[in-house]
TIVO-2410 file (N, C-alpha, C; in nm, 3 decimals):
# residues 169
REC num residu      c1      c2      c3 atome chaine
REC   1      M  14.187   4.489   4.412     N      A
REC   1      M  14.086   4.566   4.344    CA      A
REC   1      M  13.965   4.477   4.312     C      A
REC   2      V  13.846   4.530   4.331     N      A
REC   2      V  13.724   4.452   4.310    CA      A
REC   2      V  13.680   4.467   4.164     C      A
REC   3      S  13.658   4.353   4.099     N      A
REC   3      S  13.615   4.356   3.959    CA      A
REC   3      S  13.470   4.402   3.949     C      A
REC   4      S  13.427   4.437   3.829     N      A
REC   4      S  13.288   4.478   3.806    CA      A
REC   4      S  13.193   4.368   3.844     C      A
REC   5      F  13.227   4.245   3.810     N      A
REC   5      F  13.142   4.132   3.843    CA      A
REC   5      F  13.128   4.118   3.994     C      A
REC   6      N  13.239   4.130   4.067     N      A
REC   6      N  13.234   4.118   4.213    CA      A
REC   6      N  13.153   4.231   4.277     C      A
REC   7      K  13.162   4.351   4.222     N      A
REC   7      K  13.081   4.462   4.272    CA      A
REC   7      K  12.933   4.431   4.252     C      A
REC   8      W  12.899   4.380   4.134     N      A
REC   8      W  12.761   4.344   4.104    CA      A
REC   8      W  12.714   4.235   4.198     C      A
REC   9      L  12.797   4.135   4.223     N      A
REC   9      L  12.762   4.025   4.311    CA      A
REC   9      L  12.741   4.075   4.455     C      A
REC  10      L  12.826   4.163   4.502     N      A
REC  10      L  12.809   4.220   4.636    CA      A
REC  10      L  12.678   4.298   4.646     C      A
REC  11      L  12.647   4.375   4.545     N      A
REC  11      L  12.522   4.449   4.543    CA      A
REC  11      L  12.404   4.354   4.549     C      A
REC  12      L  12.410   4.248   4.472     N      A
REC  12      L  12.302   4.150   4.471    CA      A
REC  12      L  12.286   4.085   4.608     C      A
REC  13      V  12.394   4.048   4.672     N      A
REC  13      V  12.388   3.985   4.803    CA      A
REC  13      V  12.329   4.080   4.906     C      A
REC  14      F  12.365   4.207   4.899     N      A
REC  14      F  12.314   4.303   4.997    CA      A
REC  14      F  12.169   4.342   4.971     C      A
REC  15      T  12.119   4.327   4.851     N      A
REC  15      T  11.981   4.368   4.824    CA      A
REC  15      T  11.882   4.253   4.819     C      A
REC  16      L  11.929   4.131   4.811     N      A
REC  16      L  11.837   4.017   4.808    CA      A
REC  16      L  11.873   3.919   4.919     C      A
REC  17      N  11.772   3.860   4.979     N      A
REC  17      N  11.802   3.751   5.070    CA      A
REC  17      N  11.805   3.622   4.990     C      A
REC  18      W  11.826   3.509   5.054     N      A
REC  18      W  11.842   3.383   4.981    CA      A
REC  18      W  11.715   3.339   4.911     C      A
REC  19      A  11.599   3.389   4.951     N      A
REC  19      A  11.474   3.352   4.885    CA      A
REC  19      A  11.449   3.440   4.763     C      A
REC  20      G  11.538   3.535   4.737     N      A
REC  20      G  11.522   3.622   4.620    CA      A
REC  20      G  11.429   3.739   4.644     C      A
REC  21      K  11.393   3.766   4.769     N      A
REC  21      K  11.305   3.878   4.800    CA      A
REC  21      K  11.387   3.995   4.851     C      A
REC  22      P  11.339   4.120   4.829     N      A
REC  22      P  11.412   4.235   4.882    CA      A
REC  22      P  11.423   4.227   5.034     C      A
REC  23      M  11.540   4.261   5.083     N      A
REC  23      M  11.561   4.263   5.228    CA      A
REC  23      M  11.503   4.393   5.283     C      A
REC  24      P  11.466   4.391   5.410     N      A
REC  24      P  11.420   4.516   5.471    CA      A
REC  24      P  11.530   4.621   5.460     C      A
REC  25      H  11.491   4.742   5.430     N      A
REC  25      H  11.590   4.848   5.417    CA      A
REC  25      H  11.622   4.905   5.555     C      A
REC  26      P  11.742   4.955   5.573     N      A
REC  26      P  11.788   4.998   5.706    CA      A
REC  26      P  11.741   5.138   5.746     C      A
REC  27      F  11.667   5.205   5.662     N      A
REC  27      F  11.620   5.338   5.696    CA      A
REC  27      F  11.476   5.352   5.652     C      A
REC  28      H  11.405   5.445   5.712     N      A
REC  28      H  11.263   5.466   5.684    CA      A
REC  28      H  11.242   5.612   5.648     C      A
REC  29      V  11.211   5.633   5.522     N      A
REC  29      V  11.200   5.770   5.471    CA      A
REC  29      V  11.085   5.779   5.371     C      A
REC  30      S  11.020   5.893   5.371     N      A
REC  30      S  10.924   5.925   5.266    CA      A
REC  30      S  10.960   6.063   5.213     C      A
REC  31      V  10.912   6.090   5.093     N      A
REC  31      V  10.941   6.220   5.031    CA      A
REC  31      V  10.809   6.283   4.986     C      A
REC  32      V  10.787   6.405   5.028     N      A
REC  32      V  10.670   6.481   4.985    CA      A
REC  32      V  10.721   6.594   4.895     C      A
REC  33      E  10.677   6.592   4.770     N      A
REC  33      E  10.713   6.696   4.673    CA      A
REC  33      E  10.590   6.784   4.652     C      A
REC  34      I  10.607   6.914   4.667     N      A
REC  34      I  10.497   7.008   4.645    CA      A
REC  34      I  10.543   7.109   4.542     C      A
REC  35      Q  10.466   7.120   4.436     N      A
REC  35      Q  10.497   7.216   4.331    CA      A
REC  35      Q  10.379   7.311   4.316     C      A
REC  36      H  10.408   7.442   4.325     N      A
REC  36      H  10.303   7.540   4.304    CA      A
REC  36      H  10.288   7.565   4.154     C      A
REC  37      N  10.169   7.546   4.104     N      A
REC  37      N  10.139   7.573   3.964    CA      A
REC  37      N  10.064   7.706   3.962     C      A
REC  38      D  10.138   7.816   3.937     N      A
REC  38      D  10.075   7.948   3.944    CA      A
REC  38      D   9.974   7.971   3.832     C      A
REC  39      R   9.994   7.907   3.719     N      A
REC  39      R   9.899   7.922   3.607    CA      A
REC  39      R   9.763   7.861   3.641     C      A
REC  40      E   9.765   7.741   3.703     N      A
REC  40      E   9.641   7.672   3.741    CA      A
REC  40      E   9.596   7.708   3.883     C      A
REC  41      K   9.682   7.779   3.958     N      A
REC  41      K   9.654   7.817   4.097    CA      A
REC  41      K   9.632   7.693   4.185     C      A
REC  42      T   9.722   7.593   4.166     N      A
REC  42      T   9.710   7.468   4.240    CA      A
REC  42      T   9.844   7.430   4.303     C      A
REC  43      L   9.837   7.337   4.397     N      A
REC  43      L   9.953   7.269   4.449    CA      A
REC  43      L   9.949   7.127   4.393     C      A
REC  44      E  10.058   7.085   4.330     N      A
REC  44      E  10.070   6.949   4.278    CA      A
REC  44      E  10.159   6.874   4.377     C      A
REC  45      I  10.102   6.776   4.444     N      A
REC  45      I  10.172   6.709   4.554    CA      A
REC  45      I  10.188   6.561   4.523     C      A
REC  46      S  10.310   6.512   4.545     N      A
REC  46      S  10.332   6.367   4.536    CA      A
REC  46      S  10.397   6.322   4.666     C      A
REC  47      C  10.356   6.204   4.712     N      A
REC  47      C  10.410   6.144   4.833    CA      A
REC  47      C  10.472   6.011   4.793     C      A
REC  48      K  10.602   5.997   4.814     N      A
REC  48      K  10.674   5.875   4.778    CA      A
REC  48      K  10.706   5.799   4.907     C      A
REC  49      I  10.660   5.672   4.912     N      A
REC  49      I  10.677   5.590   5.031    CA      A
REC  49      I  10.722   5.451   4.985     C      A
REC  50      F  10.817   5.390   5.057     N      A
REC  50      F  10.859   5.253   5.026    CA      A
REC  50      F  10.737   5.161   5.027     C      A
REC  51      T  10.723   5.081   4.923     N      A
REC  51      T  10.605   4.996   4.906    CA      A
REC  51      T  10.584   4.900   5.023     C      A
REC  52      D  10.689   4.829   5.064     N      A
REC  52      D  10.671   4.729   5.171    CA      A
REC  52      D  10.626   4.794   5.301     C      A
REC  53      D  10.683   4.907   5.334     N      A
REC  53      D  10.644   4.978   5.456    CA      A
REC  53      D  10.500   5.028   5.446     C      A
REC  54      F  10.466   5.083   5.331     N      A
REC  54      F  10.332   5.139   5.312    CA      A
REC  54      F  10.226   5.029   5.318     C      A
REC  55      E  10.253   4.917   5.253     N      A
REC  55      E  10.157   4.805   5.258    CA      A
REC  55      E  10.137   4.759   5.402     C      A
REC  56      R  10.246   4.751   5.476     N      A
REC  56      R  10.239   4.705   5.616    CA      A
REC  56      R  10.153   4.798   5.700     C      A
REC  57      I  10.175   4.930   5.688     N      A
REC  57      I  10.100   5.024   5.771    CA      A
REC  57      I   9.954   5.032   5.729     C      A
REC  58      L   9.926   5.022   5.599     N      A
REC  58      L   9.786   5.022   5.555    CA      A
REC  58      L   9.712   4.900   5.606     C      A
REC  59      A   9.776   4.782   5.600     N      A
REC  59      A   9.714   4.658   5.649    CA      A
REC  59      A   9.687   4.668   5.799     C      A
REC  60      K   9.783   4.721   5.873     N      A
REC  60      K   9.769   4.734   6.018    CA      A
REC  60      K   9.662   4.837   6.054     C      A
REC  61      T   9.665   4.951   5.989     N      A
REC  61      T   9.573   5.060   6.021    CA      A
REC  61      T   9.428   5.028   5.985     C      A
REC  62      Y   9.407   4.965   5.869     N      A
REC  62      Y   9.272   4.944   5.820    CA      A
REC  62      Y   9.227   4.798   5.825     C      A
REC  63      Q   9.310   4.713   5.887     N      A
REC  63      Q   9.274   4.571   5.903    CA      A
REC  63      Q   9.227   4.512   5.770     C      A
REC  64      A   9.311   4.527   5.667     N      A
REC  64      A   9.275   4.482   5.533    CA      A
REC  64      A   9.394   4.413   5.467     C      A
REC  65      K   9.366   4.330   5.370     N      A
REC  65      K   9.471   4.269   5.289    CA      A
REC  65      K   9.512   4.375   5.187     C      A
REC  66      V   9.642   4.404   5.180     N      A
REC  66      V   9.690   4.514   5.097    CA      A
REC  66      V   9.793   4.463   4.997     C      A
REC  67      D   9.771   4.496   4.871     N      A
REC  67      D   9.866   4.466   4.765    CA      A
REC  67      D   9.867   4.587   4.671     C      A
REC  68      L   9.968   4.670   4.684     N      A
REC  68      L   9.976   4.791   4.602    CA      A
REC  68      L  10.050   4.768   4.471     C      A
REC  69      I  10.119   4.653   4.460     N      A
REC  69      I  10.194   4.623   4.338    CA      A
REC  69      I  10.102   4.565   4.232     C      A
REC  70      N  10.024   4.464   4.270     N      A
REC  70      N   9.928   4.400   4.179    CA      A
REC  70      N   9.792   4.395   4.248     C      A
REC  71      P   9.729   4.509   4.265     N      A
REC  71      P   9.603   4.510   4.340    CA      A
REC  71      P   9.492   4.435   4.269     C      A
REC  72      P   9.431   4.337   4.337     N      A
REC  72      P   9.319   4.267   4.276    CA      A
REC  72      P   9.198   4.359   4.262     C      A
REC  73      D   9.191   4.460   4.347     N      A
REC  73      D   9.082   4.558   4.344    CA      A
REC  73      D   9.144   4.697   4.361     C      A
REC  74      K   9.175   4.762   4.250     N      A
REC  74      K   9.243   4.893   4.251    CA      A
REC  74      K   9.160   4.997   4.326     C      A
REC  75      T   9.028   4.990   4.315     N      A
REC  75      T   8.942   5.086   4.384    CA      A
REC  75      T   8.956   5.074   4.535     C      A
REC  76      A   8.962   4.952   4.586     N      A
REC  76      A   8.978   4.931   4.730    CA      A
REC  76      A   9.114   4.982   4.777     C      A
REC  77      M   9.219   4.958   4.699     N      A
REC  77      M   9.352   5.007   4.737    CA      A
REC  77      M   9.356   5.159   4.730     C      A
REC  78      D   9.293   5.217   4.628     N      A
REC  78      D   9.285   5.364   4.617    CA      A
REC  78      D   9.219   5.422   4.742     C      A
REC  79      S   9.115   5.357   4.789     N      A
REC  79      S   9.043   5.405   4.907    CA      A
REC  79      S   9.134   5.406   5.030     C      A
REC  80      L   9.213   5.299   5.048     N      A
REC  80      L   9.303   5.292   5.164    CA      A
REC  80      L   9.415   5.397   5.154     C      A
REC  81      V   9.475   5.410   5.036     N      A
REC  81      V   9.582   5.508   5.017    CA      A
REC  81      V   9.528   5.649   5.040     C      A
REC  82      K   9.411   5.677   4.985     N      A
REC  82      K   9.348   5.809   5.002    CA      A
REC  82      K   9.325   5.840   5.150     C      A
REC  83      K   9.264   5.746   5.221     N      A
REC  83      K   9.236   5.769   5.363    CA      A
REC  83      K   9.364   5.797   5.440     C      A
REC  84      Y   9.467   5.718   5.414     N      A
REC  84      Y   9.591   5.733   5.488    CA      A
REC  84      Y   9.658   5.867   5.457     C      A
REC  85      L   9.677   5.897   5.329     N      A
REC  85      L   9.749   6.020   5.293    CA      A
REC  85      L   9.676   6.145   5.341     C      A
REC  86      L   9.544   6.150   5.319     N      A
REC  86      L   9.471   6.270   5.356    CA      A
REC  86      L   9.457   6.287   5.508     C      A
REC  87      S   9.473   6.178   5.583     N      A
REC  87      S   9.467   6.191   5.728    CA      A
REC  87      S   9.605   6.215   5.790     C      A
REC  88      H   9.711   6.208   5.708     N      A
REC  88      H   9.846   6.228   5.760    CA      A
REC  88      H   9.921   6.344   5.694     C      A
REC  89      L   9.848   6.428   5.621     N      A
REC  89      L   9.911   6.542   5.553    CA      A
REC  89      L   9.815   6.660   5.555     C      A
REC  90      A   9.867   6.775   5.596     N      A
REC  90      A   9.790   6.900   5.592    CA      A
REC  90      A   9.882   7.011   5.546     C      A
REC  91      V   9.825   7.107   5.474     N      A
REC  91      V   9.904   7.216   5.417    CA      A
REC  91      V   9.832   7.349   5.440     C      A
REC  92      Q   9.910   7.449   5.480     N      A
REC  92      Q   9.861   7.587   5.487    CA      A
REC  92      Q   9.949   7.673   5.397     C      A
REC  93      V   9.886   7.760   5.321     N      A
REC  93      V   9.960   7.854   5.237    CA      A
REC  93      V   9.921   7.994   5.278     C      A
REC  94      N  10.021   8.075   5.309     N      A
REC  94      N  10.000   8.213   5.352    CA      A
REC  94      N   9.901   8.220   5.469     C      A
REC  95      G   9.909   8.122   5.559     N      A
REC  95      G   9.825   8.119   5.678    CA      A
REC  95      G   9.686   8.061   5.658     C      A
REC  96      K   9.654   8.019   5.536     N      A
REC  96      K   9.520   7.966   5.506    CA      A
REC  96      K   9.530   7.816   5.474     C      A
REC  97      R   9.444   7.736   5.538     N      A
REC  97      R   9.442   7.592   5.514    CA      A
REC  97      R   9.404   7.564   5.368     C      A
REC  98      V   9.476   7.471   5.306     N      A
REC  98      V   9.449   7.434   5.167    CA      A
REC  98      V   9.370   7.303   5.167     C      A
REC  99      E   9.260   7.303   5.094     N      A
REC  99      E   9.180   7.182   5.079    CA      A
REC  99      E   9.253   7.087   4.984     C      A
REC 100      L   9.277   6.965   5.031     N      A
REC 100      L   9.350   6.867   4.951    CA      A
REC 100      L   9.256   6.763   4.893     C      A
REC 101      S   9.281   6.727   4.767     N      A
REC 101      S   9.203   6.623   4.699    CA      A
REC 101      S   9.296   6.514   4.652     C      A
REC 102      Y   9.257   6.390   4.677     N      A
REC 102      Y   9.335   6.274   4.635    CA      A
REC 102      Y   9.309   6.247   4.488     C      A
REC 103      L   9.417   6.224   4.411     N      A
REC 103      L   9.404   6.198   4.268    CA      A
REC 103      L   9.429   6.052   4.232     C      A
REC 104      G   9.512   5.982   4.308     N      A
REC 104      G   9.541   5.841   4.278    CA      A
REC 104      G   9.680   5.803   4.322     C      A
REC 105      F   9.717   5.678   4.292     N      A
REC 105      F   9.851   5.632   4.325    CA      A
REC 105      F   9.903   5.544   4.214     C      A
REC 106      E  10.036   5.527   4.213     N      A
REC 106      E  10.100   5.433   4.122    CA      A
REC 106      E  10.220   5.372   4.190     C      A
REC 107      H  10.254   5.253   4.145     N      A
REC 107      H  10.370   5.181   4.198    CA      A
REC 107      H  10.483   5.194   4.097     C      A
REC 108      D  10.603   5.224   4.146     N      A
REC 108      D  10.720   5.235   4.059    CA      A
REC 108      D  10.841   5.178   4.132     C      A
REC 109      K  10.886   5.063   4.089     N      A
REC 109      K  11.000   4.993   4.150    CA      A
REC 109      K  10.972   4.968   4.297     C      A
REC 110      E  11.051   5.022   4.387     N      A
REC 110      E  11.036   4.992   4.530    CA      A
REC 110      E  10.945   5.090   4.602     C      A
REC 111      A  10.885   5.184   4.532     N      A
REC 111      A  10.806   5.288   4.598    CA      A
REC 111      A  10.666   5.302   4.539     C      A
REC 112      V  10.580   5.358   4.621     N      A
REC 112      V  10.446   5.396   4.580    CA      A
REC 112      V  10.441   5.548   4.581     C      A
REC 113      Y  10.381   5.605   4.477     N      A
REC 113      Y  10.361   5.749   4.469    CA      A
REC 113      Y  10.212   5.777   4.483     C      A
REC 114      G  10.177   5.857   4.583     N      A
REC 114      G  10.039   5.902   4.597    CA      A
REC 114      G  10.032   6.045   4.548     C      A
REC 115      Y   9.925   6.077   4.472     N      A
REC 115      Y   9.913   6.210   4.413    CA      A
REC 115      Y   9.794   6.285   4.473     C      A
REC 116      I   9.821   6.409   4.511     N      A
REC 116      I   9.723   6.494   4.577    CA      A
REC 116      I   9.728   6.631   4.512     C      A
REC 117      E   9.615   6.701   4.513     N      A
REC 117      E   9.609   6.836   4.459    CA      A
REC 117      E   9.547   6.930   4.561     C      A
REC 118      G   9.603   7.048   4.569     N      A
REC 118      G   9.545   7.156   4.649    CA      A
REC 118      G   9.500   7.264   4.552     C      A
REC 119      V   9.378   7.313   4.568     N      A
REC 119      V   9.324   7.412   4.474    CA      A
REC 119      V   9.312   7.549   4.540     C      A
REC 120      D   9.291   7.648   4.454     N      A
REC 120      D   9.272   7.787   4.497    CA      A
REC 120      D   9.393   7.841   4.573     C      A
REC 121      V   9.510   7.828   4.508     N      A
REC 121      V   9.635   7.879   4.565    CA      A
REC 121      V   9.699   7.973   4.461     C      A
REC 122      P   9.647   8.097   4.452     N      A
REC 122      P   9.698   8.188   4.350    CA      A
REC 122      P   9.842   8.232   4.371     C      A
REC 123      V   9.882   8.253   4.498     N      A
REC 123      V  10.017   8.299   4.530    CA      A
REC 123      V  10.067   8.219   4.650     C      A
REC 124      L  10.195   8.181   4.645     N      A
REC 124      L  10.254   8.109   4.758    CA      A
REC 124      L  10.377   8.185   4.804     C      A
REC 125      N  10.364   8.251   4.920     N      A
REC 125      N  10.477   8.319   4.981    CA      A
REC 125      N  10.534   8.239   5.097     C      A
REC 126      R  10.444   8.169   5.166     N      A
REC 126      R  10.482   8.092   5.285    CA      A
REC 126      R  10.395   7.968   5.290     C      A
REC 127      I  10.458   7.855   5.322     N      A
REC 127      I  10.385   7.728   5.330    CA      A
REC 127      I  10.420   7.659   5.462     C      A
REC 128      A  10.319   7.601   5.523     N      A
REC 128      A  10.337   7.520   5.644    CA      A
REC 128      A  10.283   7.382   5.612     C      A
REC 129      V  10.366   7.282   5.631     N      A
REC 129      V  10.327   7.144   5.603    CA      A
REC 129      V  10.329   7.067   5.734     C      A
REC 130      S  10.222   6.993   5.757     N      A
REC 130      S  10.212   6.908   5.874    CA      A
REC 130      S  10.196   6.764   5.824     C      A
REC 131      T  10.287   6.678   5.865     N      A
REC 131      T  10.277   6.537   5.827    CA      A
REC 131      T  10.337   6.449   5.935     C      A
REC 132      N  10.272   6.337   5.955     N      A
REC 132      N  10.324   6.234   6.044    CA      A
REC 132      N  10.317   6.098   5.973     C      A
REC 133      M  10.334   6.102   5.842     N      A
REC 133      M  10.330   5.979   5.762    CA      A
REC 133      M  10.431   5.879   5.815     C      A
REC 134      M  10.384   5.760   5.836     N      A
REC 134      M  10.462   5.644   5.877    CA      A
REC 134      M  10.512   5.651   6.021     C      A
REC 135      Y  10.477   5.757   6.094     N      A
REC 135      Y  10.519   5.767   6.234    CA      A
REC 135      Y  10.453   5.659   6.319     C      A
REC 136      D  10.336   5.613   6.278     N      A
REC 136      D  10.268   5.508   6.353    CA      A
REC 136      D  10.332   5.372   6.329     C      A
REC 137      Q  10.431   5.366   6.241     N      A
REC 137      Q  10.501   5.241   6.212    CA      A
REC 137      Q  10.647   5.244   6.259     C      A
REC 138      F  10.714   5.358   6.244     N      A
REC 138      F  10.858   5.366   6.271    CA      A
REC 138      F  10.893   5.488   6.355     C      A
REC 139      D  10.974   5.465   6.458     N      A
REC 139      D  11.017   5.578   6.541    CA      A
REC 139      D  11.150   5.636   6.492     C      A
REC 140      D  11.197   5.589   6.376     N      A
REC 140      D  11.315   5.647   6.313    CA      A
REC 140      D  11.281   5.707   6.176     C      A
REC 141      Q  11.151   5.728   6.152     N      A
REC 141      Q  11.103   5.778   6.024    CA      A
REC 141      Q  11.154   5.920   5.998     C      A
REC 142      V  11.191   5.945   5.873     N      A
REC 142      V  11.229   6.078   5.827    CA      A
REC 142      V  11.138   6.113   5.710     C      A
REC 143      N  11.076   6.229   5.715     N      A
REC 143      N  10.992   6.276   5.606    CA      A
REC 143      N  11.061   6.398   5.544     C      A
REC 144      I  11.100   6.383   5.420     N      A
REC 144      I  11.169   6.491   5.348    CA      A
REC 144      I  11.065   6.570   5.269     C      A
REC 145      L  11.075   6.701   5.274     N      A
REC 145      L  10.982   6.789   5.203    CA      A
REC 145      L  11.058   6.873   5.102     C      A
REC 146      H  11.010   6.873   4.979     N      A
REC 146      H  11.063   6.960   4.874    CA      A
REC 146      H  10.947   7.046   4.825     C      A
REC 147      V  10.967   7.176   4.822     N      A
REC 147      V  10.864   7.267   4.775    CA      A
REC 147      V  10.925   7.354   4.666     C      A
REC 148      T  10.854   7.362   4.552     N      A
REC 148      T  10.901   7.442   4.439    CA      A
REC 148      T  10.798   7.549   4.406     C      A
REC 149      V  10.845   7.674   4.401     N      A
REC 149      V  10.761   7.788   4.367    CA      A
REC 149      V  10.837   7.873   4.267     C      A
REC 150      N  10.777   7.900   4.152     N      A
REC 150      N  10.840   7.981   4.047    CA      A
REC 150      N  10.980   7.932   4.014     C      A
REC 151      G  10.999   7.803   4.007     N      A
REC 151      G  11.127   7.744   3.973    CA      A
REC 151      G  11.228   7.740   4.087     C      A
REC 152      Q  11.194   7.797   4.201     N      A
REC 152      Q  11.284   7.796   4.316    CA      A
REC 152      Q  11.243   7.681   4.409     C      A
REC 153      R  11.339   7.591   4.435     N      A
REC 153      R  11.312   7.474   4.518    CA      A
REC 153      R  11.379   7.489   4.654     C      A
REC 154      K  11.300   7.465   4.758     N      A
REC 154      K  11.351   7.466   4.895    CA      A
REC 154      K  11.312   7.333   4.960     C      A
REC 155      S  11.400   7.284   5.045     N      A
REC 155      S  11.378   7.154   5.107    CA      A
REC 155      S  11.404   7.159   5.257     C      A
REC 156      T  11.340   7.068   5.326     N      A
REC 156      T  11.362   7.049   5.469    CA      A
REC 156      T  11.326   6.906   5.502     C      A
REC 157      K  11.348   6.867   5.627     N      A
REC 157      K  11.310   6.732   5.667    CA      A
REC 157      K  11.252   6.734   5.806     C      A
REC 158      L  11.169   6.635   5.831     N      A
REC 158      L  11.110   6.615   5.962    CA      A
REC 158      L  11.156   6.481   6.015     C      A
REC 159      N  11.226   6.482   6.127     N      A
REC 159      N  11.266   6.358   6.193    CA      A
REC 159      N  11.162   6.325   6.299     C      A
REC 160      F  11.122   6.198   6.308     N      A
REC 160      F  11.030   6.156   6.412    CA      A
REC 160      F  11.078   6.211   6.545     C      A
REC 161      P  10.998   6.275   6.624     N      A
REC 161      P  10.853   6.293   6.619    CA      A
REC 161      P  10.806   6.428   6.564     C      A
REC 162      E  10.897   6.504   6.499     N      A
REC 162      E  10.859   6.634   6.442    CA      A
REC 162      E  10.750   6.616   6.337     C      A
REC 163      T  10.651   6.703   6.339     N      A
REC 163      T  10.540   6.691   6.245    CA      A
REC 163      T  10.514   6.815   6.161     C      A
REC 164      E  10.579   6.928   6.191     N      A
REC 164      E  10.549   7.050   6.119    CA      A
REC 164      E  10.674   7.121   6.071     C      A
REC 165      A  10.663   7.172   5.948     N      A
REC 165      A  10.774   7.250   5.891    CA      A
REC 165      A  10.717   7.368   5.814     C      A
REC 166      G  10.789   7.478   5.814     N      A
REC 166      G  10.748   7.596   5.739    CA      A
REC 166      G  10.860   7.640   5.646     C      A
REC 167      I  10.819   7.689   5.531     N      A
REC 167      I  10.915   7.738   5.432    CA      A
REC 167      I  10.863   7.872   5.380     C      A
REC 168      V  10.954   7.969   5.369     N      A
REC 168      V  10.918   8.102   5.320    CA      A
REC 168      V  10.988   8.125   5.186     C      A
REC 169      F  10.913   8.179   5.091     N      A
REC 169      F  10.969   8.212   4.959    CA      A
REC 169      F  10.976   8.362   4.942     C      A
***
């Protein structure tokens, strides 16, 4: 039987390399959460992406030094995150394209959350989401989508190279 200490030690060995840095994770996934706010007639969208992967793709795509954990220039990092997210995510509600606005990002543990808003969405019966986030970096990328309308949550996933999903409420 493995003691609590040994379990903790095994976890530490599997999550850190000898230099004390996080090891690359064996899977590539992002999560897009979309919540319809019927009172405000908006879509509240968050995109969760592993920090190390996101920094790598932003640096490669925009030929820039990227630090999302301790950004020396938060405005410059906001600009890169905004460009990437808005060029890799599109939403249609009830057959009509939704205009998306970038609100900002934050770092939390191993992930970065990008926040986006869609306006003028009074009713959501059907949603179509198009995303290819991180596909330019990984051919095993999975993008999970969660959509909540009137307290009802539905989910789906897109495996590379799939880029579009639809959900009906």
